[in-house]
ZADO-1210 file (C-alpha; in nm, 4 decimals, padded with zeros to 6 digits):
<atoms>
<atom x="16.0550" y="00.8166" z="06.6903" code="MET" pos="1"/>
<atom x="15.8518" y="00.9226" z="06.9954" code="SER" pos="2"/>
<atom x="15.4758" y="00.8906" z="06.9643" code="LYS" pos="3"/>
<atom x="15.4432" y="01.1994" z="07.1855" code="ALA" pos="4"/>
<atom x="15.5733" y="01.4595" z="06.9358" code="ILE" pos="5"/>
<atom x="15.3763" y="01.6139" z="06.6508" code="TRP" pos="6"/>
<atom x="15.4881" y="01.8618" z="06.3837" code="VAL" pos="7"/>
<atom x="15.1972" y="02.0314" z="06.2085" code="ASN" pos="8"/>
<atom x="14.9681" y="01.7534" z="06.3237" code="GLY" pos="9"/>
<atom x="15.1878" y="01.4673" z="06.2040" code="GLN" pos="10"/>
<atom x="15.3806" y="01.2335" z="06.4325" code="GLN" pos="11"/>
<atom x="15.7415" y="01.3267" z="06.3647" code="GLU" pos="12"/>
<atom x="16.0244" y="01.4904" z="06.5540" code="ASP" pos="13"/>
<atom x="16.2078" y="01.7096" z="06.3016" code="SER" pos="14"/>
<atom x="16.1589" y="02.0479" z="06.1361" code="VAL" pos="15"/>
<atom x="16.3217" y="02.2163" z="05.8375" code="SER" pos="16"/>
<atom x="16.6788" y="02.3408" z="05.8766" code="ALA" pos="17"/>
<atom x="16.5420" y="02.6715" z="05.7423" code="PHE" pos="18"/>
<atom x="16.2739" y="02.7088" z="06.0094" code="ASP" pos="19"/>
<atom x="16.2855" y="03.0608" z="06.1546" code="ARG" pos="20"/>
<atom x="16.2263" y="02.9266" z="06.5037" code="GLY" pos="21"/>
<atom x="16.5584" y="02.7452" z="06.4754" code="LEU" pos="22"/>
<atom x="16.7387" y="03.0260" z="06.2913" code="ALA" pos="23"/>
<atom x="16.6186" y="03.3301" z="06.4885" code="TYR" pos="24"/>
<atom x="16.3941" y="03.2197" z="06.7737" code="GLY" pos="25"/>
<atom x="16.1102" y="03.3690" z="06.5685" code="ASP" pos="26"/>
<atom x="15.8036" y="03.2367" z="06.7436" code="GLY" pos="27"/>
<atom x="15.6245" y="03.1581" z="07.0670" code="LEU" pos="28"/>
<atom x="15.5692" y="02.8678" z="07.3020" code="PHE" pos="29"/>
<atom x="15.3431" y="02.7659" z="07.5871" code="ALA" pos="30"/>
<atom x="15.3749" y="02.5087" z="07.8620" code="THR" pos="31"/>
<atom x="15.0370" y="02.3654" z="07.9598" code="MET" pos="32"/>
<atom x="14.9277" y="02.1346" z="08.2407" code="ARG" pos="33"/>
<atom x="14.6850" y="01.8671" z="08.1310" code="CYS" pos="34"/>
<atom x="14.4511" y="01.6376" z="08.3195" code="ARG" pos="35"/>
<atom x="14.3058" y="01.3484" z="08.1236" code="GLY" pos="36"/>
<atom x="14.1988" y="01.4842" z="07.7855" code="THR" pos="37"/>
<atom x="14.1738" y="01.8445" z="07.9064" code="LYS" pos="38"/>
<atom x="14.4214" y="02.1326" z="07.9234" code="VAL" pos="39"/>
<atom x="14.3864" y="02.3372" z="08.2402" code="LEU" pos="40"/>
<atom x="14.3051" y="02.6998" z="08.1534" code="PHE" pos="41"/>
<atom x="14.3167" y="02.6220" z="07.7814" code="LEU" pos="42"/>
<atom x="14.1281" y="02.9371" z="07.6761" code="GLU" pos="43"/>
<atom x="14.3791" y="03.1516" z="07.8645" code="ASN" pos="44"/>
<atom x="14.6751" y="02.9747" z="07.7026" code="HIS" pos="45"/>
<atom x="14.5250" y="03.0172" z="07.3556" code="LEU" pos="46"/>
<atom x="14.4475" y="03.3828" z="07.4218" code="LEU" pos="47"/>
<atom x="14.8038" y="03.4497" z="07.5339" code="ARG" pos="48"/>
<atom x="14.9398" y="03.2761" z="07.2236" code="LEU" pos="49"/>
<atom x="14.7060" y="03.4811" z="07.0037" code="ALA" pos="50"/>
<atom x="14.8101" y="03.8054" z="07.1719" code="GLN" pos="51"/>
<atom x="15.1785" y="03.7207" z="07.1325" code="GLY" pos="52"/>
<atom x="15.1309" y="03.6195" z="06.7704" code="ALA" pos="53"/>
<atom x="14.9534" y="03.9468" z="06.7026" code="ASN" pos="54"/>
<atom x="15.2387" y="04.1449" z="06.8588" code="ARG" pos="55"/>
<atom x="15.4911" y="03.9579" z="06.6422" code="LEU" pos="56"/>
<atom x="15.2782" y="03.9780" z="06.3275" code="GLY" pos="57"/>
<atom x="15.2740" y="03.5999" z="06.3142" code="LEU" pos="58"/>
<atom x="14.9602" y="03.4308" z="06.1752" code="PRO" pos="59"/>
<atom x="14.8289" y="03.1829" z="06.4309" code="LEU" pos="60"/>
<atom x="14.6447" y="02.8802" z="06.2847" code="PRO" pos="61"/>
<atom x="14.3980" y="02.8765" z="06.5753" code="GLU" pos="62"/>
<atom x="14.1521" y="02.6167" z="06.4426" code="ALA" pos="63"/>
<atom x="14.4263" y="02.3723" z="06.3420" code="ALA" pos="64"/>
<atom x="14.6126" y="02.4307" z="06.6675" code="LEU" pos="65"/>
<atom x="14.3035" y="02.3632" z="06.8778" code="THR" pos="66"/>
<atom x="14.2458" y="02.0395" z="06.6862" code="GLU" pos="67"/>
<atom x="14.6091" y="01.9343" z="06.7305" code="GLN" pos="68"/>
<atom x="14.5945" y="02.0052" z="07.1058" code="ILE" pos="69"/>
<atom x="14.2821" y="01.7907" z="07.1412" code="ALA" pos="70"/>
<atom x="14.4513" y="01.5083" z="06.9508" code="LYS" pos="71"/>
<atom x="14.7635" y="01.5312" z="07.1674" code="ALA" pos="72"/>
<atom x="14.5565" y="01.5230" z="07.4858" code="CYS" pos="73"/>
<atom x="14.3789" y="01.2084" z="07.3696" code="GLU" pos="74"/>
<atom x="14.7231" y="01.0471" z="07.3529" code="GLN" pos="75"/>
<atom x="14.8223" y="01.2036" z="07.6833" code="GLY" pos="76"/>
<atom x="14.5212" y="01.0609" z="07.8644" code="ALA" pos="77"/>
<atom x="14.6291" y="00.7132" z="07.7534" code="LYS" pos="78"/>
<atom x="14.9967" y="00.7653" z="07.8304" code="GLN" pos="79"/>
<atom x="14.9767" y="00.9331" z="08.1741" code="PHE" pos="80"/>
<atom x="14.7811" y="00.8316" z="08.4837" code="SER" pos="81"/>
<atom x="14.8392" y="01.1718" z="08.6477" code="GLN" pos="82"/>
<atom x="14.8586" y="01.5328" z="08.5314" code="ASP" pos="83"/>
<atom x="15.1122" y="01.5848" z="08.2529" code="TYR" pos="84"/>
<atom x="15.2705" y="01.8610" z="08.0458" code="CYS" pos="85"/>
<atom x="15.1878" y="01.9632" z="07.6897" code="LEU" pos="86"/>
<atom x="15.4406" y="02.1948" z="07.5269" code="LYS" pos="87"/>
<atom x="15.3195" y="02.3963" z="07.2283" code="VAL" pos="88"/>
<atom x="15.5803" y="02.5665" z="07.0097" code="LEU" pos="89"/>
<atom x="15.4862" y="02.7879" z="06.7155" code="ILE" pos="90"/>
<atom x="15.7414" y="02.9375" z="06.4781" code="SER" pos="91"/>
<atom x="15.6928" y="03.1588" z="06.1745" code="ARG" pos="92"/>
<atom x="15.7896" y="02.8603" z="05.9609" code="GLY" pos="93"/>
<atom x="16.0574" y="02.8404" z="05.6952" code="THR" pos="94"/>
<atom x="16.2205" y="03.1438" z="05.5389" code="GLY" pos="95"/>
<atom x="16.5317" y="03.2705" z="05.3682" code="GLY" pos="96"/>
<atom x="16.8721" y="03.3440" z="05.5154" code="ARG" pos="97"/>
<atom x="16.8008" y="03.7046" z="05.6248" code="GLY" pos="98"/>
<atom x="16.6067" y="03.8463" z="05.9166" code="TYR" pos="99"/>
<atom x="16.3181" y="03.9823" z="05.7088" code="MET" pos="100"/>
<atom x="16.0164" y="03.7534" z="05.7571" code="PRO" pos="101"/>
<atom x="15.8413" y="03.6030" z="05.4539" code="PRO" pos="102"/>
<atom x="15.5390" y="03.7943" z="05.3270" code="GLN" pos="103"/>
<atom x="15.3133" y="03.4883" z="05.3526" code="THR" pos="104"/>
<atom x="15.4523" y="03.2733" z="05.6335" code="PRO" pos="105"/>
<atom x="15.3329" y="02.9176" z="05.6956" code="ALA" pos="106"/>
<atom x="15.3774" y="02.8649" z="06.0714" code="PRO" pos="107"/>
<atom x="15.5268" y="02.5479" z="06.2139" code="THR" pos="108"/>
<atom x="15.3416" y="02.3987" z="06.5125" code="CYS" pos="109"/>
<atom x="15.5283" y="02.1505" z="06.7336" code="VAL" pos="110"/>
<atom x="15.3461" y="01.9735" z="07.0164" code="LEU" pos="111"/>
<atom x="15.5073" y="01.7385" z="07.2668" code="SER" pos="112"/>
<atom x="15.4000" y="01.5542" z="07.5815" code="LEU" pos="113"/>
<atom x="15.6114" y="01.5314" z="07.8965" code="HIS" pos="114"/>
<atom x="15.5909" y="01.4219" z="08.2578" code="GLU" pos="115"/>
<atom x="15.5597" y="01.6960" z="08.5179" code="ILE" pos="116"/>
<atom x="15.8888" y="01.6964" z="08.7156" code="PRO" pos="117"/>
<atom x="15.8506" y="01.4777" z="09.0227" code="ALA" pos="118"/>
<atom x="16.0124" y="01.7301" z="09.2580" code="HIS" pos="119"/>
<atom x="15.7309" y="01.9807" z="09.1948" code="TYR" pos="120"/>
<atom x="15.5146" y="01.7779" z="09.4332" code="LEU" pos="121"/>
<atom x="15.7751" y="01.8315" z="09.7045" code="GLN" pos="122"/>
<atom x="15.7941" y="02.2001" z="09.6188" code="TRP" pos="123"/>
<atom x="15.4198" y="02.2357" z="09.6736" code="GLN" pos="124"/>
<atom x="15.4496" y="02.0647" z="10.0118" code="ALA" pos="125"/>
<atom x="15.7687" y="02.2255" z="10.1458" code="ASP" pos="126"/>
<atom x="15.8293" y="02.5448" z="09.9481" code="GLY" pos="127"/>
<atom x="16.1505" y="02.6627" z="09.7832" code="ILE" pos="128"/>
<atom x="16.4440" y="02.8987" z="09.8336" code="LYS" pos="129"/>
<atom x="16.5686" y="03.1427" z="09.5704" code="LEU" pos="130"/>
<atom x="16.9217" y="03.2657" z="09.5075" code="GLN" pos="131"/>
<atom x="16.9713" y="03.6011" z="09.3362" code="VAL" pos="132"/>
<atom x="17.1075" y="03.5544" z="08.9840" code="SER" pos="133"/>
<atom x="17.3967" y="03.7653" z="08.8618" code="GLN" pos="134"/>
<atom x="17.2517" y="03.7356" z="08.5111" code="VAL" pos="135"/>
<atom x="16.9998" y="04.0141" z="08.4530" code="THR" pos="136"/>
<atom x="16.7236" y="04.0567" z="08.1967" code="LEU" pos="137"/>
<atom x="16.7453" y="04.3271" z="07.9318" code="GLY" pos="138"/>
<atom x="16.4609" y="04.5773" z="07.9107" code="GLN" pos="139"/>
<atom x="16.2656" y="04.5427" z="07.5862" code="GLN" pos="140"/>
<atom x="15.8991" y="04.6504" z="07.6033" code="PRO" pos="141"/>
<atom x="15.8298" y="04.5189" z="07.2514" code="LEU" pos="142"/>
<atom x="15.8900" y="04.1639" z="07.3784" code="LEU" pos="143"/>
<atom x="15.8097" y="04.1975" z="07.7493" code="ALA" pos="144"/>
<atom x="15.5386" y="03.9656" z="07.8777" code="GLY" pos="145"/>
<atom x="15.5579" y="03.7248" z="07.5831" code="MET" pos="146"/>
<atom x="15.6823" y="03.3684" z="07.6045" code="LYS" pos="147"/>
<atom x="15.8808" y="03.4011" z="07.2833" code="HIS" pos="148"/>
<atom x="16.1430" y="03.1580" z="07.1593" code="LEU" pos="149"/>
<atom x="16.4383" y="03.3867" z="07.2395" code="ASN" pos="150"/>
<atom x="16.5329" y="03.2239" z="07.5730" code="ARG" pos="151"/>
<atom x="16.9097" y="03.2793" z="07.5781" code="LEU" pos="152"/>
<atom x="16.8888" y="03.4910" z="07.8937" code="GLU" pos="153"/>
<atom x="16.7211" y="03.2013" z="08.0746" code="GLN" pos="154"/>
<atom x="16.9763" y="02.9586" z="07.9318" code="VAL" pos="155"/>
<atom x="17.2580" y="03.1759" z="08.0708" code="LEU" pos="156"/>
<atom x="17.0830" y="03.1930" z="08.4083" code="ILE" pos="157"/>
<atom x="17.0492" y="02.8154" z="08.4276" code="ARG" pos="158"/>
<atom x="17.4114" y="02.7491" z="08.3267" code="THR" pos="159"/>
<atom x="17.5176" y="02.8730" z="08.6723" code="HIS" pos="160"/>
<atom x="17.5219" y="02.6286" z="08.9627" code="GLN" pos="161"/>
<atom x="17.2910" y="02.7078" z="09.2534" code="LEU" pos="162"/>
<atom x="17.4462" y="02.7077" z="09.5984" code="ASP" pos="163"/>
<atom x="17.3491" y="02.4198" z="09.8284" code="VAL" pos="164"/>
<atom x="17.0045" y="02.4716" z="09.9788" code="GLY" pos="165"/>
<atom x="16.8631" y="02.6811" z="09.6930" code="PHE" pos="166"/>
<atom x="16.6093" y="02.5590" z="09.4370" code="ASP" pos="167"/>
<atom x="16.5868" y="02.8296" z="09.1712" code="ASP" pos="168"/>
<atom x="16.7060" y="03.1758" z="09.0755" code="TRP" pos="169"/>
<atom x="16.5531" y="03.5146" z="09.1509" code="LEU" pos="170"/>
<atom x="16.6026" y="03.7276" z="08.8408" code="VAL" pos="171"/>
<atom x="16.6201" y="04.1074" z="08.8146" code="CYS" pos="172"/>
<atom x="16.6384" y="04.3329" z="08.5110" code="ASP" pos="173"/>
<atom x="16.9358" y="04.5521" z="08.4239" code="THR" pos="174"/>
<atom x="16.7831" y="04.8365" z="08.6295" code="ALA" pos="175"/>
<atom x="16.7782" y="04.6201" z="08.9425" code="GLY" pos="176"/>
<atom x="16.4037" y="04.5560" z="08.9509" code="ASN" pos="177"/>
<atom x="16.2877" y="04.2113" z="09.0618" code="ILE" pos="178"/>
<atom x="16.1141" y="04.0473" z="08.7639" code="ILE" pos="179"/>
<atom x="16.0592" y="03.6748" z="08.8260" code="GLU" pos="180"/>
<atom x="16.2171" y="03.3429" z="08.9130" code="ALA" pos="181"/>
<atom x="16.3934" y="03.1647" z="08.6275" code="SER" pos="182"/>
<atom x="16.0732" y="02.9750" z="08.5413" code="MET" pos="183"/>
<atom x="15.7984" y="03.1304" z="08.7525" code="ALA" pos="184"/>
<atom x="15.6231" y="03.4541" z="08.8384" code="ASN" pos="185"/>
<atom x="15.6362" y="03.5974" z="09.1905" code="LEU" pos="186"/>
<atom x="15.3911" y="03.7471" z="09.4387" code="PHE" pos="187"/>
<atom x="15.4910" y="03.9301" z="09.7578" code="PHE" pos="188"/>
<atom x="15.2482" y="03.9477" z="10.0501" code="ILE" pos="189"/>
<atom x="15.2221" y="04.1997" z="10.3328" code="LYS" pos="190"/>
<atom x="14.9010" y="04.1708" z="10.5319" code="GLY" pos="191"/>
<atom x="14.6118" y="04.2228" z="10.2902" code="ARG" pos="192"/>
<atom x="14.8364" y="04.3710" z="10.0208" code="THR" pos="193"/>
<atom x="14.9640" y="04.1596" z="09.7314" code="ILE" pos="194"/>
<atom x="15.2499" y="04.2931" z="09.5189" code="VAL" pos="195"/>
<atom x="15.3654" y="04.1403" z="09.1908" code="THR" pos="196"/>
<atom x="15.6414" y="04.2827" z="08.9691" code="PRO" pos="197"/>
<atom x="15.5502" y="04.4893" z="08.6666" code="SER" pos="198"/>
<atom x="15.6399" y="04.3100" z="08.3444" code="LEU" pos="199"/>
<atom x="15.6210" y="04.6095" z="08.1122" code="GLU" pos="200"/>
<atom x="15.9950" y="04.6027" z="08.0399" code="GLN" pos="201"/>
<atom x="16.0975" y="04.2389" z="08.0844" code="ALA" pos="202"/>
<atom x="15.9772" y="03.8975" z="08.1933" code="GLY" pos="203"/>
<atom x="15.7004" y="03.6546" z="08.1037" code="VAL" pos="204"/>
<atom x="15.3381" y="03.7131" z="08.1991" code="ALA" pos="205"/>
<atom x="15.2383" y="03.3556" z="08.2757" code="GLY" pos="206"/>
<atom x="14.8892" y="03.2106" z="08.2587" code="VAL" pos="207"/>
<atom x="14.9054" y="03.1051" z="08.6247" code="MET" pos="208"/>
<atom x="15.0050" y="03.4606" z="08.7191" code="ARG" pos="209"/>
<atom x="14.6849" y="03.5768" z="08.5514" code="GLU" pos="210"/>
<atom x="14.4791" y="03.3224" z="08.7469" code="GLN" pos="211"/>
<atom x="14.6323" y="03.4322" z="09.0765" code="LEU" pos="212"/>
<atom x="14.5737" y="03.7995" z="08.9969" code="LEU" pos="213"/>
<atom x="14.2051" y="03.7237" z="08.9446" code="LEU" pos="214"/>
<atom x="14.1890" y="03.5088" z="09.2591" code="TRP" pos="215"/>
<atom x="14.3403" y="03.7795" z="09.4793" code="PHE" pos="216"/>
<atom x="14.1065" y="04.0456" z="09.3383" code="VAL" pos="217"/>
<atom x="13.7989" y="03.8300" z="09.3909" code="GLU" pos="218"/>
<atom x="13.9174" y="03.7500" z="09.7459" code="ALA" pos="219"/>
<atom x="13.9255" y="04.1214" z="09.8265" code="GLY" pos="220"/>
<atom x="14.3006" y="04.1760" z="09.8597" code="PHE" pos="221"/>
<atom x="14.4718" y="04.5033" z="09.7731" code="ASN" pos="222"/>
<atom x="14.6678" y="04.4321" z="09.4569" code="LEU" pos="223"/>
<atom x="14.9721" y="04.6271" z="09.3359" code="GLU" pos="224"/>
<atom x="15.1473" y="04.5615" z="09.0052" code="VAL" pos="225"/>
<atom x="15.4632" y="04.7704" z="09.0202" code="ARG" pos="226"/>
<atom x="15.8396" y="04.7783" z="09.0320" code="ARG" pos="227"/>
<atom x="15.9865" y="04.5823" z="09.3232" code="VAL" pos="228"/>
<atom x="16.3436" y="04.6230" z="09.4483" code="SER" pos="229"/>
<atom x="16.5675" y="04.3801" z="09.6344" code="LEU" pos="230"/>
<atom x="16.5775" y="04.6269" z="09.9242" code="GLU" pos="231"/>
<atom x="16.2030" y="04.5768" z="09.9762" code="GLU" pos="232"/>
<atom x="16.2314" y="04.2042" z="10.0488" code="LEU" pos="233"/>
<atom x="16.2693" y="04.2578" z="10.4231" code="ALA" pos="234"/>
<atom x="15.9292" y="04.4297" z="10.4233" code="HIS" pos="235"/>
<atom x="15.7226" y="04.1302" z="10.3102" code="PHE" pos="236"/>
<atom x="15.5719" y="03.8530" z="10.5242" code="ASP" pos="237"/>
<atom x="15.5271" y="03.5889" z="10.2550" code="HIS" pos="238"/>
<atom x="15.6336" y="03.5208" z="09.8960" code="VAL" pos="239"/>
<atom x="15.4940" y="03.2725" z="09.6478" code="LEU" pos="240"/>
<atom x="15.6033" y="03.1550" z="09.3041" code="ALA" pos="241"/>
<atom x="15.3699" y="03.0272" z="09.0348" code="CYS" pos="242"/>
<atom x="15.3715" y="02.8646" z="08.6943" code="ASN" pos="243"/>
<atom x="15.1390" y="02.6431" z="08.4944" code="SER" pos="244"/>
<atom x="15.2991" y="02.3132" z="08.5972" code="LEU" pos="245"/>
<atom x="15.3533" y="02.3405" z="08.9725" code="PHE" pos="246"/>
<atom x="15.0690" y="02.5855" z="09.0276" code="GLY" pos="247"/>
<atom x="15.1822" y="02.7852" z="09.3312" code="ALA" pos="248"/>
<atom x="15.4541" y="02.7193" z="09.5890" code="VAL" pos="249"/>
<atom x="15.5748" y="02.9057" z="09.8951" code="ALA" pos="250"/>
<atom x="15.9089" y="03.0830" z="09.8734" code="VAL" pos="251"/>
<atom x="16.0667" y="03.0215" z="10.2145" code="ASN" pos="252"/>
<atom x="16.3705" y="03.2344" z="10.1498" code="GLY" pos="253"/>
<atom x="16.5420" y="03.4704" z="09.9058" code="ILE" pos="254"/>
<atom x="16.9144" y="03.5145" z="09.9642" code="ALA" pos="255"/>
<atom x="16.9436" y="03.5983" z="10.3373" code="GLU" pos="256"/>
<atom x="16.5726" y="03.6808" z="10.3788" code="HIS" pos="257"/>
<atom x="16.3295" y="03.4260" z="10.5276" code="SER" pos="258"/>
<atom x="15.9520" y="03.4177" z="10.4828" code="PHE" pos="259"/>
<atom x="15.6666" y="03.2346" z="10.6482" code="GLY" pos="260"/>
<atom x="15.4492" y="02.9803" z="10.4646" code="HIS" pos="261"/>
<atom x="15.1265" y="03.1657" z="10.3812" code="SER" pos="262"/>
<atom x="14.7977" y="02.9787" z="10.4423" code="PRO" pos="263"/>
<atom x="14.6708" y="03.1469" z="10.1261" code="LEU" pos="264"/>
<atom x="14.8643" y="02.9007" z="09.9126" code="ILE" pos="265"/>
<atom x="14.6678" y="02.5987" z="10.0316" code="LYS" pos="266"/>
<atom x="14.3415" y="02.7832" z="09.9720" code="GLN" pos="267"/>
<atom x="14.4209" y="02.9009" z="09.6203" code="LEU" pos="268"/>
<atom x="14.5567" y="02.5584" z="09.5215" code="LEU" pos="269"/>
<atom x="14.2237" y="02.4130" z="09.6286" code="HIS" pos="270"/>
<atom x="14.0107" y="02.6829" z="09.4647" code="ASP" pos="271"/>
<atom x="14.1971" y="02.6696" z="09.1323" code="LEU" pos="272"/>
<atom x="14.2120" y="02.2865" z="09.1425" code="LYS" pos="273"/>
<atom x="14.5882" y="02.2801" z="09.0862" code="ILE" pos="274"/>
<atom x="14.7059" y="02.0544" z="09.3694" code="ILE" pos="275"/>
<atom x="14.9605" y="01.8030" z="09.2415" code="LEU" pos="276"/>
</atoms>
């Protein structure tokens, strides 16, 4: 049994066969970047989990979770010499066969430690190219923005093989709006204007996206959160992708469109202390 997996604070790697996270994807998760014994942007991660839990009507054991995260990071600091990943998964716990949730759920909390993928360092240095996915995201405002456990759309996206020269998928919703990459949020840059897709109907509002939104506002850029179409890509000078593990990387190309490497990326990586 791995020493880097905890279920409800205990070192084990199994949950009940009746857990609603397994049966229905009834829960949330977060992917956090850690340095030593600390989680980067921990308060923001916990706030996003709390907001998602509130939207799902799922009781979040915040005090116990915070204690479990601290315990996991103590292990992580011993196990890893560089930044590492902490995955936090919270389900509604065990329940009956049907969809109706139990009246008094006892959530299951699963924490696990992982290395940050080695190629993310290269992505930060060189940037990435995105291919447009033929799999689109359904519009569901009741779930939009949350990092819930229902990830079958992303699984379907990643079952397709990228063409040579591409690193990840650009994903649209069923209405044709650009939403995100398969595992990252996107920002489009034109002069002093920053555009990021609206996530009111689909997609995940990542913690790093929030940090970049704040950084751009404080730096005095004009910020637009709105629908973005594929036809607009030719209009932008630069594109960047962001998530909690690789921070921010330049997007050098999307399909047939090419973009320059924005000097803003180096500056925000430095300011947010997220250089790999």
